PDB file as gemmi writes it, atoms N, CA and C in Angstrom:
CRYST1    1.000    1.000    1.000  90.00  90.00  90.00 P 1                      
ATOM      1  N   MET A   1     105.951  85.557 109.590  1.00  0.00           N  
ATOM      2  CA  MET A   1     106.513  85.756 108.277  1.00  0.00           C  
ATOM      3  C   MET A   1     107.102  87.169 108.186  1.00  0.00           C  
ATOM      4  N   PRO A   2     108.304  87.330 107.638  1.00  0.00           N  
ATOM      5  CA  PRO A   2     108.906  88.661 107.591  1.00  0.00           C  
ATOM      6  C   PRO A   2     108.173  89.583 106.626  1.00  0.00           C  
ATOM      7  N   LYS A   3     108.204  90.866 106.953  1.00  0.00           N  
ATOM      8  CA  LYS A   3     107.579  91.867 106.090  1.00  0.00           C  
ATOM      9  C   LYS A   3     108.593  92.325 105.061  1.00  0.00           C  
ATOM     10  N   LYS A   4     108.194  92.338 103.793  1.00  0.00           N  
ATOM     11  CA  LYS A   4     109.106  92.752 102.734  1.00  0.00           C  
ATOM     12  C   LYS A   4     109.253  94.273 102.697  1.00  0.00           C  
ATOM     13  N   ARG A   5     108.124  94.962 102.903  1.00  0.00           N  
ATOM     14  CA  ARG A   5     108.148  96.419 102.891  1.00  0.00           C  
ATOM     15  C   ARG A   5     107.396  96.961 104.104  1.00  0.00           C  
ATOM     16  N   THR A   6     107.888  98.073 104.635  1.00  0.00           N  
ATOM     17  CA  THR A   6     107.251  98.691 105.790  1.00  0.00           C  
ATOM     18  C   THR A   6     105.850  99.173 105.445  1.00  0.00           C  
ATOM     19  N   SER A   7     105.681  99.695 104.229  1.00  0.00           N  
ATOM     20  CA  SER A   7     104.396 100.254 103.820  1.00  0.00           C  
ATOM     21  C   SER A   7     103.459  99.203 103.227  1.00  0.00           C  
ATOM     22  N   ARG A   8     103.894  97.963 103.153  1.00  0.00           N  
ATOM     23  CA  ARG A   8     103.148  96.874 102.517  1.00  0.00           C  
ATOM     24  C   ARG A   8     102.866  97.182 101.048  1.00  0.00           C  
ATOM     25  N   GLY A   9     103.683  98.041 100.453  1.00  0.00           N  
ATOM     26  CA  GLY A   9     103.560  98.360  99.041  1.00  0.00           C  
ATOM     27  C   GLY A   9     102.489  99.380  98.730  1.00  0.00           C  
ATOM     28  N   ARG A  10     101.937 100.027  99.762  1.00  0.00           N  
ATOM     29  CA  ARG A  10     100.864 100.989  99.537  1.00  0.00           C  
ATOM     30  C   ARG A  10     101.080 102.233 100.382  1.00  0.00           C  
ATOM     31  N   THR A  11     100.330 103.291 100.068  1.00  0.00           N  
ATOM     32  CA  THR A  11     100.450 104.536 100.830  1.00  0.00           C  
ATOM     33  C   THR A  11      99.192 104.841 101.616  1.00  0.00           C  
ATOM     34  N   LYS A  12      98.364 103.834 101.822  1.00  0.00           N  
ATOM     35  CA  LYS A  12      97.066 104.111 102.410  1.00  0.00           C  
ATOM     36  C   LYS A  12      97.095 104.292 103.917  1.00  0.00           C  
ATOM     37  N   GLY A  13      98.049 103.698 104.622  1.00  0.00           N  
ATOM     38  CA  GLY A  13      98.076 103.805 106.072  1.00  0.00           C  
ATOM     39  C   GLY A  13      96.901 103.060 106.666  1.00  0.00           C  
ATOM     40  N   GLY A  14      96.103 103.692 107.522  1.00  0.00           N  
ATOM     41  CA  GLY A  14      94.956 103.040 108.131  1.00  0.00           C  
ATOM     42  C   GLY A  14      93.641 103.578 107.603  1.00  0.00           C  
ATOM     43  N   LYS A  15      93.590 103.930 106.320  1.00  0.00           N  
ATOM     44  CA  LYS A  15      92.414 104.602 105.766  1.00  0.00           C  
ATOM     45  C   LYS A  15      91.306 103.657 105.322  1.00  0.00           C  
ATOM     46  N   GLY A  16      91.470 102.365 105.441  1.00  0.00           N  
ATOM     47  CA  GLY A  16      90.465 101.450 104.903  1.00  0.00           C  
ATOM     48  C   GLY A  16      90.735 101.186 103.440  1.00  0.00           C  
ATOM     49  N   SER A  17      89.677 100.928 102.666  1.00  0.00           N  
ATOM     50  CA  SER A  17      89.908 100.609 101.257  1.00  0.00           C  
ATOM     51  C   SER A  17      89.971 101.900 100.437  1.00  0.00           C  
ATOM     52  N   SER A  18      90.810 101.865  99.410  1.00  0.00           N  
ATOM     53  CA  SER A  18      90.930 103.018  98.513  1.00  0.00           C  
ATOM     54  C   SER A  18      90.330 102.642  97.163  1.00  0.00           C  
ATOM     55  N   GLY A  19      90.095 103.624  96.336  1.00  0.00           N  
ATOM     56  CA  GLY A  19      89.526 103.374  95.016  1.00  0.00           C  
ATOM     57  C   GLY A  19      90.510 102.678  94.095  1.00  0.00           C  
ATOM     58  N   THR A  20      90.026 102.262  92.944  1.00  0.00           N  
ATOM     59  CA  THR A  20      90.890 101.595  91.980  1.00  0.00           C  
ATOM     60  C   THR A  20      90.981 102.413  90.705  1.00  0.00           C  
ATOM     61  N   VAL A  21      92.086 102.233  89.991  1.00  0.00           N  
ATOM     62  CA  VAL A  21      92.298 102.879  88.704  1.00  0.00           C  
ATOM     63  C   VAL A  21      92.764 101.816  87.711  1.00  0.00           C  
ATOM     64  N   HIS A  22      92.635 102.113  86.438  1.00  0.00           N  
ATOM     65  CA  HIS A  22      93.124 101.213  85.402  1.00  0.00           C  
ATOM     66  C   HIS A  22      94.567 101.568  85.076  1.00  0.00           C  
ATOM     67  N   CYS A  23      95.393 100.548  84.896  1.00  0.00           N  
ATOM     68  CA  CYS A  23      96.767 100.750  84.450  1.00  0.00           C  
ATOM     69  C   CYS A  23      96.721 101.249  83.007  1.00  0.00           C  
ATOM     70  N   SER A  24      97.501 102.284  82.695  1.00  0.00           N  
ATOM     71  CA  SER A  24      97.501 102.862  81.355  1.00  0.00           C  
ATOM     72  C   SER A  24      98.178 101.959  80.336  1.00  0.00           C  
ATOM     73  N   GLN A  25      98.986 101.015  80.805  1.00  0.00           N  
ATOM     74  CA  GLN A  25      99.720 100.130  79.897  1.00  0.00           C  
ATOM     75  C   GLN A  25      98.941  98.840  79.614  1.00  0.00           C  
ATOM     76  N   CYS A  26      98.561  98.129  80.679  1.00  0.00           N  
ATOM     77  CA  CYS A  26      97.955  96.802  80.487  1.00  0.00           C  
ATOM     78  C   CYS A  26      96.465  96.765  80.810  1.00  0.00           C  
ATOM     79  N   GLY A  27      95.936  97.816  81.438  1.00  0.00           N  
ATOM     80  CA  GLY A  27      94.518  97.872  81.741  1.00  0.00           C  
ATOM     81  C   GLY A  27      94.100  97.171  83.016  1.00  0.00           C  
ATOM     82  N   ALA A  28      95.051  96.708  83.813  1.00  0.00           N  
ATOM     83  CA  ALA A  28      94.722  96.019  85.053  1.00  0.00           C  
ATOM     84  C   ALA A  28      94.131  96.992  86.069  1.00  0.00           C  
ATOM     85  N   MET A  29      93.221  96.489  86.921  1.00  0.00           N  
ATOM     86  CA  MET A  29      92.668  97.304  87.998  1.00  0.00           C  
ATOM     87  C   MET A  29      93.666  97.299  89.161  1.00  0.00           C  
ATOM     88  N   VAL A  30      94.096  98.475  89.582  1.00  0.00           N  
ATOM     89  CA  VAL A  30      95.106  98.613  90.621  1.00  0.00           C  
ATOM     90  C   VAL A  30      94.564  99.556  91.686  1.00  0.00           C  
ATOM     91  N   PRO A  31      94.795  99.272  92.978  1.00  0.00           N  
ATOM     92  CA  PRO A  31      94.405 100.243  94.006  1.00  0.00           C  
ATOM     93  C   PRO A  31      95.105 101.576  93.760  1.00  0.00           C  
ATOM     94  N   ARG A  32      94.374 102.660  93.915  1.00  0.00           N  
ATOM     95  CA  ARG A  32      94.898 103.983  93.578  1.00  0.00           C  
ATOM     96  C   ARG A  32      96.152 104.332  94.377  1.00  0.00           C  
ATOM     97  N   ASP A  33      96.219 103.905  95.625  1.00  0.00           N  
ATOM     98  CA  ASP A  33      97.388 104.238  96.438  1.00  0.00           C  
ATOM     99  C   ASP A  33      98.584 103.339  96.141  1.00  0.00           C  
ATOM    100  N   LYS A  34      98.384 102.261  95.409  1.00  0.00           N  
ATOM    101  CA  LYS A  34      99.489 101.380  95.048  1.00  0.00           C  
ATOM    102  C   LYS A  34     100.025 101.703  93.654  1.00  0.00           C  
ATOM    103  N   ALA A  35      99.172 102.249  92.798  1.00  0.00           N  
ATOM    104  CA  ALA A  35      99.555 102.557  91.421  1.00  0.00           C  
ATOM    105  C   ALA A  35     100.587 103.684  91.400  1.00  0.00           C  
ATOM    106  N   LYS A  36     101.444 103.644  90.403  1.00  0.00           N  
ATOM    107  CA  LYS A  36     102.458 104.677  90.217  1.00  0.00           C  
ATOM    108  C   LYS A  36     101.890 105.739  89.288  1.00  0.00           C  
ATOM    109  N   LYS A  37     101.838 106.965  89.780  1.00  0.00           N  
ATOM    110  CA  LYS A  37     101.224 108.069  89.034  1.00  0.00           C  
ATOM    111  C   LYS A  37     102.313 108.844  88.294  1.00  0.00           C  
ATOM    112  N   VAL A  38     102.094 109.052  87.001  1.00  0.00           N  
ATOM    113  CA  VAL A  38     103.038 109.796  86.179  1.00  0.00           C  
ATOM    114  C   VAL A  38     102.279 110.937  85.517  1.00  0.00           C  
ATOM    115  N   THR A  39     102.737 112.165  85.750  1.00  0.00           N  
ATOM    116  CA  THR A  39     102.097 113.312  85.122  1.00  0.00           C  
ATOM    117  C   THR A  39     103.056 113.905  84.099  1.00  0.00           C  
ATOM    118  N   GLY A  40     102.494 114.343  82.998  1.00  0.00           N  
ATOM    119  CA  GLY A  40     103.284 114.969  81.943  1.00  0.00           C  
ATOM    120  C   GLY A  40     102.496 116.103  81.333  1.00  0.00           C  
ATOM    121  N   ARG A  41     103.173 116.978  80.641  1.00  0.00           N  
ATOM    122  CA  ARG A  41     102.513 118.111  80.003  1.00  0.00           C  
ATOM    123  C   ARG A  41     102.528 117.923  78.505  1.00  0.00           C  
ATOM    124  N   ILE A  42     101.389 118.209  77.901  1.00  0.00           N  
ATOM    125  CA  ILE A  42     101.234 118.079  76.461  1.00  0.00           C  
ATOM    126  C   ILE A  42     100.864 119.441  75.900  1.00  0.00           C  
ATOM    127  N   THR A  43     101.554 119.864  74.838  1.00  0.00           N  
ATOM    128  CA  THR A  43     101.180 121.101  74.164  1.00  0.00           C  
ATOM    129  C   THR A  43     100.313 120.740  72.970  1.00  0.00           C  
ATOM    130  N   LEU A  44      99.239 121.489  72.787  1.00  0.00           N  
ATOM    131  CA  LEU A  44      98.317 121.227  71.695  1.00  0.00           C  
ATOM    132  C   LEU A  44      98.649 122.058  70.456  1.00  0.00           C  
ATOM    133  N   VAL A  45      99.693 122.895  70.558  1.00  0.00           N  
ATOM    134  CA  VAL A  45     100.070 123.778  69.466  1.00  0.00           C  
ATOM    135  C   VAL A  45     101.486 123.424  69.014  1.00  0.00           C  
ATOM    136  N   GLU A  46     101.739 123.522  67.708  1.00  0.00           N  
ATOM    137  CA  GLU A  46     103.085 123.261  67.179  1.00  0.00           C  
ATOM    138  C   GLU A  46     104.082 124.250  67.772  1.00  0.00           C  
ATOM    139  N   PRO A  47     105.333 123.830  67.962  1.00  0.00           N  
ATOM    140  CA  PRO A  47     106.326 124.723  68.578  1.00  0.00           C  
ATOM    141  C   PRO A  47     106.564 126.016  67.799  1.00  0.00           C  
ATOM    142  N   THR A  48     106.571 125.955  66.462  1.00  0.00           N  
ATOM    143  CA  THR A  48     106.803 127.175  65.677  1.00  0.00           C  
ATOM    144  C   THR A  48     105.634 128.147  65.823  1.00  0.00           C  
ATOM    145  N   LEU A  49     104.422 127.607  65.788  1.00  0.00           N  
ATOM    146  CA  LEU A  49     103.234 128.454  65.956  1.00  0.00           C  
ATOM    147  C   LEU A  49     103.164 129.004  67.376  1.00  0.00           C  
ATOM    148  N   ALA A  50     103.531 128.193  68.347  1.00  0.00           N  
ATOM    149  CA  ALA A  50     103.514 128.626  69.743  1.00  0.00           C  
ATOM    150  C   ALA A  50     104.492 129.778  69.964  1.00  0.00           C  
ATOM    151  N   LYS A  51     105.642 129.717  69.305  1.00  0.00           N  
ATOM    152  CA  LYS A  51     106.643 130.774  69.437  1.00  0.00           C  
ATOM    153  C   LYS A  51     106.099 132.097  68.892  1.00  0.00           C  
ATOM    154  N   GLU A  52     105.420 132.034  67.747  1.00  0.00           N  
ATOM    155  CA  GLU A  52     104.830 133.238  67.156  1.00  0.00           C  
ATOM    156  C   GLU A  52     103.721 133.801  68.047  1.00  0.00           C  
ATOM    157  N   LEU A  53     102.883 132.916  68.585  1.00  0.00           N  
ATOM    158  CA  LEU A  53     101.794 133.372  69.452  1.00  0.00           C  
ATOM    159  C   LEU A  53     102.320 134.007  70.728  1.00  0.00           C  
ATOM    160  N   ARG A  54     103.372 133.427  71.286  1.00  0.00           N  
ATOM    161  CA  ARG A  54     103.974 133.989  72.500  1.00  0.00           C  
ATOM    162  C   ARG A  54     104.583 135.361  72.220  1.00  0.00           C  
ATOM    163  N   ALA A  55     105.143 135.532  71.026  1.00  0.00           N  
ATOM    164  CA  ALA A  55     105.722 136.824  70.652  1.00  0.00           C  
ATOM    165  C   ALA A  55     104.637 137.893  70.586  1.00  0.00           C  
ATOM    166  N   GLN A  56     103.417 137.518  70.242  1.00  0.00           N  
ATOM    167  CA  GLN A  56     102.300 138.464  70.183  1.00  0.00           C  
ATOM    168  C   GLN A  56     101.643 138.656  71.552  1.00  0.00           C  
ATOM    169  N   GLY A  57     102.090 137.877  72.552  1.00  0.00           N  
ATOM    170  CA  GLY A  57     101.586 138.059  73.911  1.00  0.00           C  
ATOM    171  C   GLY A  57     100.500 137.088  74.323  1.00  0.00           C  
ATOM    172  N   ALA A  58     100.292 136.038  73.553  1.00  0.00           N  
ATOM    173  CA  ALA A  58      99.261 135.052  73.899  1.00  0.00           C  
ATOM    174  C   ALA A  58      99.810 134.067  74.930  1.00  0.00           C  
ATOM    175  N   TYR A  59      98.903 133.577  75.768  1.00  0.00           N  
ATOM    176  CA  TYR A  59      99.270 132.543  76.755  1.00  0.00           C  
ATOM    177  C   TYR A  59      98.693 131.216  76.293  1.00  0.00           C  
ATOM    178  N   ILE A  60      99.548 130.209  76.200  1.00  0.00           N  
ATOM    179  CA  ILE A  60      99.112 128.879  75.781  1.00  0.00           C  
ATOM    180  C   ILE A  60      99.223 127.960  76.991  1.00  0.00           C  
ATOM    181  N   ALA A  61      98.091 127.539  77.499  1.00  0.00           N  
ATOM    182  CA  ALA A  61      98.078 126.682  78.685  1.00  0.00           C  
ATOM    183  C   ALA A  61      98.390 125.242  78.282  1.00  0.00           C  
ATOM    184  N   PRO A  62      99.347 124.585  78.949  1.00  0.00           N  
ATOM    185  CA  PRO A  62      99.629 123.185  78.645  1.00  0.00           C  
ATOM    186  C   PRO A  62      98.586 122.270  79.293  1.00  0.00           C  
ATOM    187  N   VAL A  63      98.287 121.188  78.633  1.00  0.00           N  
ATOM    188  CA  VAL A  63      97.344 120.206  79.160  1.00  0.00           C  
ATOM    189  C   VAL A  63      98.128 119.184  79.967  1.00  0.00           C  
ATOM    190  N   THR A  64      97.690 118.908  81.186  1.00  0.00           N  
ATOM    191  CA  THR A  64      98.373 117.939  82.035  1.00  0.00           C  
ATOM    192  C   THR A  64      97.814 116.547  81.755  1.00  0.00           C  
ATOM    193  N   ASP A  65      98.705 115.618  81.437  1.00  0.00           N  
ATOM    194  CA  ASP A  65      98.336 114.243  81.142  1.00  0.00           C  
ATOM    195  C   ASP A  65      98.704 113.383  82.348  1.00  0.00           C  
ATOM    196  N   VAL A  66      97.729 112.716  82.948  1.00  0.00           N  
ATOM    197  CA  VAL A  66      97.957 111.888  84.129  1.00  0.00           C  
ATOM    198  C   VAL A  66      97.777 110.425  83.739  1.00  0.00           C  
ATOM    199  N   LYS A  67      98.786 109.597  84.056  1.00  0.00           N  
ATOM    200  CA  LYS A  67      98.709 108.168  83.772  1.00  0.00           C  
ATOM    201  C   LYS A  67      99.037 107.405  85.050  1.00  0.00           C  
ATOM    202  N   PHE A  68      98.346 106.294  85.242  1.00  0.00           N  
ATOM    203  CA  PHE A  68      98.615 105.408  86.374  1.00  0.00           C  
ATOM    204  C   PHE A  68      99.146 104.096  85.825  1.00  0.00           C  
ATOM    205  N   TYR A  69     100.169 103.548  86.471  1.00  0.00           N  
ATOM    206  CA  TYR A  69     100.747 102.282  86.055  1.00  0.00           C  
ATOM    207  C   TYR A  69     100.734 101.298  87.217  1.00  0.00           C  
ATOM    208  N   CYS A  70     100.476 100.012  86.911  1.00  0.00           N  
ATOM    209  CA  CYS A  70     100.623  98.987  87.943  1.00  0.00           C  
ATOM    210  C   CYS A  70     102.125  98.810  88.191  1.00  0.00           C  
ATOM    211  N   VAL A  71     102.496  98.136  89.253  1.00  0.00           N  
ATOM    212  CA  VAL A  71     103.898  98.028  89.641  1.00  0.00           C  
ATOM    213  C   VAL A  71     104.707  97.297  88.571  1.00  0.00           C  
ATOM    214  N   SER A  72     104.153  96.226  88.007  1.00  0.00           N  
ATOM    215  CA  SER A  72     104.912  95.465  87.019  1.00  0.00           C  
ATOM    216  C   SER A  72     105.160  96.277  85.753  1.00  0.00           C  
ATOM    217  N   CYS A  73     104.171  97.054  85.313  1.00  0.00           N  
ATOM    218  CA  CYS A  73     104.358  97.901  84.130  1.00  0.00           C  
ATOM    219  C   CYS A  73     105.305  99.062  84.433  1.00  0.00           C  
ATOM    220  N   ALA A  74     105.253  99.595  85.655  1.00  0.00           N  
ATOM    221  CA  ALA A  74     106.152 100.685  86.041  1.00  0.00           C  
ATOM    222  C   ALA A  74     107.597 100.211  86.064  1.00  0.00           C  
ATOM    223  N   VAL A  75     107.825  98.988  86.511  1.00  0.00           N  
ATOM    224  CA  VAL A  75     109.178  98.425  86.501  1.00  0.00           C  
ATOM    225  C   VAL A  75     109.621  98.195  85.059  1.00  0.00           C  
ATOM    226  N   HIS A  76     108.718  97.679  84.229  1.00  0.00           N  
ATOM    227  CA  HIS A  76     109.048  97.387  82.836  1.00  0.00           C  
ATOM    228  C   HIS A  76     109.397  98.664  82.066  1.00  0.00           C  
ATOM    229  N   ARG A  77     108.684  99.751  82.333  1.00  0.00           N  
ATOM    230  CA  ARG A  77     108.935 101.017  81.641  1.00  0.00           C  
ATOM    231  C   ARG A  77     110.062 101.825  82.269  1.00  0.00           C  
ATOM    232  N   GLY A  78     110.585 101.400  83.421  1.00  0.00           N  
ATOM    233  CA  GLY A  78     111.690 102.096  84.067  1.00  0.00           C  
ATOM    234  C   GLY A  78     111.262 103.262  84.933  1.00  0.00           C  
ATOM    235  N   ILE A  79     109.973 103.332  85.283  1.00  0.00           N  
ATOM    236  CA  ILE A  79     109.481 104.414  86.145  1.00  0.00           C  
ATOM    237  C   ILE A  79     109.965 104.196  87.572  1.00  0.00           C  
ATOM    238  N   VAL A  80     109.924 102.951  88.032  1.00  0.00           N  
ATOM    239  CA  VAL A  80     110.514 102.585  89.322  1.00  0.00           C  
ATOM    240  C   VAL A  80     111.576 101.529  89.063  1.00  0.00           C  
ATOM    241  N   LYS A  81     112.556 101.474  89.939  1.00  0.00           N  
ATOM    242  CA  LYS A  81     113.664 100.530  89.778  1.00  0.00           C  
ATOM    243  C   LYS A  81     113.523  99.385  90.768  1.00  0.00           C  
ATOM    244  N   VAL A  82     114.088  98.248  90.417  1.00  0.00           N  
ATOM    245  CA  VAL A  82     114.162  97.122  91.338  1.00  0.00           C  
ATOM    246  C   VAL A  82     115.265  97.451  92.332  1.00  0.00           C  
ATOM    247  N   ARG A  83     114.926  97.379  93.645  1.00  0.00           N  
ATOM    248  CA  ARG A  83     115.888  97.763  94.668  1.00  0.00           C  
ATOM    249  C   ARG A  83     116.281  96.564  95.513  1.00  0.00           C  
ATOM    250  N   SER A  84     117.453  96.645  96.136  1.00  0.00           N  
ATOM    251  CA  SER A  84     117.936  95.572  96.991  1.00  0.00           C  
ATOM    252  C   SER A  84     117.106  95.517  98.268  1.00  0.00           C  
ATOM    253  N   GLU A  85     117.302  94.470  99.048  1.00  0.00           N  
ATOM    254  CA  GLU A  85     116.515  94.270 100.271  1.00  0.00           C  
ATOM    255  C   GLU A  85     116.675  95.427 101.242  1.00  0.00           C  
ATOM    256  N   MET A  86     117.892  95.925 101.421  1.00  0.00           N  
ATOM    257  CA  MET A  86     118.125  97.035 102.349  1.00  0.00           C  
ATOM    258  C   MET A  86     117.573  98.346 101.787  1.00  0.00           C  
ATOM    259  N   GLU A  87     117.648  98.531 100.502  1.00  0.00           N  
ATOM    260  CA  GLU A  87     117.111  99.753  99.890  1.00  0.00           C  
ATOM    261  C   GLU A  87     115.598  99.799  99.976  1.00  0.00           C  
ATOM    262  N   ARG A  88     114.942  98.642  99.925  1.00  0.00           N  
ATOM    263  CA  ARG A  88     113.478  98.604 100.013  1.00  0.00           C  
ATOM    264  C   ARG A  88     113.004  99.054 101.379  1.00  0.00           C  
ATOM    265  N   ARG A  89     113.752  98.731 102.421  1.00  0.00           N  
ATOM    266  CA  ARG A  89     113.353  99.107 103.773  1.00  0.00           C  
ATOM    267  C   ARG A  89     113.562 100.599 104.017  1.00  0.00           C  
ATOM    268  N   ARG A  90     114.520 101.189 103.300  1.00  0.00           N  
ATOM    269  CA  ARG A  90     114.851 102.596 103.480  1.00  0.00           C  
ATOM    270  C   ARG A  90     113.907 103.463 102.651  1.00  0.00           C  
ATOM    271  N   THR A  91     113.344 104.482 103.261  1.00  0.00           N  
ATOM    272  CA  THR A  91     112.471 105.394 102.546  1.00  0.00           C  
ATOM    273  C   THR A  91     113.187 106.716 102.338  1.00  0.00           C  
ATOM    274  N   GLY A  92     112.485 107.765 101.992  1.00  0.00           N  
ATOM    275  CA  GLY A  92     113.088 109.053 101.751  1.00  0.00           C  
ATOM    276  C   GLY A  92     113.583 109.744 103.001  1.00  0.00           C  
ATOM    277  N   ARG A  93     113.145 109.292 104.166  1.00  0.00           N  
ATOM    278  CA  ARG A  93     113.548 109.939 105.412  1.00  0.00           C  
ATOM    279  C   ARG A  93     114.945 109.455 105.843  1.00  0.00           C  
ATOM    280  N   LEU A  94     115.531 110.160 106.786  1.00  0.00           N  
ATOM    281  CA  LEU A  94     116.868 109.787 107.278  1.00  0.00           C  
ATOM    282  C   LEU A  94     116.748 108.590 108.220  1.00  0.00           C  
ATOM    283  N   GLY A  95     117.754 107.711 108.144  1.00  0.00           N  
ATOM    284  CA  GLY A  95     117.723 106.575 109.077  1.00  0.00           C  
ATOM    285  C   GLY A  95     118.070 105.287 108.483  1.00  0.00           C  
TER     286      GLY A  95                                                      
END                                                                             
């Protein structure tokens, strides 16, 4: 049977089993190396107040928000795109 993807849809290589995470959208259990990880920064202070605090020399550390999505939710939200057969075989490397 032909292989659809070189990586079999995961980044685990020969590491054995990996842990699981919950999808942030639908709550499905997804292998951690297969889930799509999205990180974002959240400020806990209003922009006007933050500007005043920065003017006085205060440092406001942003909170990093990490979300994991299953493949179907990542496609639905536009985090990953549906690619053609030749594009799926091609990775970030040259060739």
